[in-house]
N, C-alpha and C positions, 0 to 999 in steps of 0.2 A: 504494500500500500504506500509506503513512504516514497518509493521510486515514482509511482503514478502521480503523486502530488508534490513532487520535488520542488518545482518552481513556484507553487502556490499562486498560479495565475488565474485560477478559476475555482469555483466550488466543485469539488470532486464528487461529493455525495451530498444530496439535498438535506438530509436530517430534518425533515419537515416537522416531525413530532417535537424534537428539541426546540426548533424555532418557534413553534406554536406555544409550547410551554413557557418559553422565555418571554414571549410577547404577553401572554396572560399574566404572568407573575409581575412583569413591569407595569402593566395596566393596573393591577390590583394595588401595587405599592404607590403608584402615582395617584390613584384614586383616594388613597388614605393620606394624601398630602405629605408623603415621605419621599426621600430621594431613592432612586433606583440605580444601581450600578451593575453593569453587565460586562463581564470579562470575556473577551473573545480572542482566541489564538488559533494558529494554524494546525494545532494538534487535533482539532475536532474535524479533520478531513475537509477543511474549508480554507478559502482565502479570507483572512480576517477582515480586511477592508471591505470586501464584497459582502461578507456576512453582516457587518455593521450596517452597511447601506440597506441590505434587505430587511433587517430588523427595524431600522428607522422608517423605511417605507411602510412596513406592516403596521407600525405604531401610528403613523400619520393616517393611514387608511381607516384604522379603527376609531380614530378621534372624530372623523367627519361623519 
């Protein structure tokens, strides 16, 4: 797997359940007027900047 994601130029595996859970937890925390911190790294089979962008987009869509 490491070789497949070596350059981390794309999201290698979608991990949609993890993304959904992260968005739900962030929404709950924000709804409680608390700060939400999400740590993202390339070890989750993703390109961290692309995953952050995807999470941000999902949170913005949920707000509207």
